Phi, psi and omega in degrees: 000136182280167180295324180294319179294318178296321177297320179294318179296315180294323177295321178296316177296319179297317179295318177298319179297317179296319180295316179297316179297321179295317179296316179298319179297317180295319178298319179296318180295317180294318178297317179292324176303314180294322178297316180297316181292326176296327181273004178083016178257160179292132181295327181296346179297338179289348182268341187259121192311299184275334179292328179293325175293318177302314181293319178298315178292326177294321179291315187279317186260336187087001180218103185290336185292345177296348178297342178295340176295342179288350179272352181264120180301146181072321178289329183299321180295316181296315181291328177292320177297314179295323179296318176298319179297314180292327177296317177298316179294325179294338177255012175077020180263159185260193183293323178299320178294322178298319179298318175297319178297321182294318184270329183229058187302321180299321181291315185284334171295318178294323177297318176297315184289316186263349181279192183266009180295139179245144180284124179248357177104167181296143183257000000 
């Protein structure tokens, strides 16, 4: 195979990868938009980088300023896991849903947003 052909194949894979990543990102944003609106927050908050974390922590913890813990290395992972757990509890979901949220968050965010779950507040 020549270098030109290999370059074309790699460009095709790269373009496909970018398209898949873009579609997943859009699905995550739309799902988070629905979660925010169910919780009585503005849906557009899912579009703004640090404000969406503030809003997510406000929904899950009842205190949005805790999103600043995401700026501390190593602590951010622990707080994000706890935030996902509290988010599941805030929508009345159990531990099984949290495990799904942890491993497949884009899918389970959409389930929260488009499903019949109702926001009951931070637990």
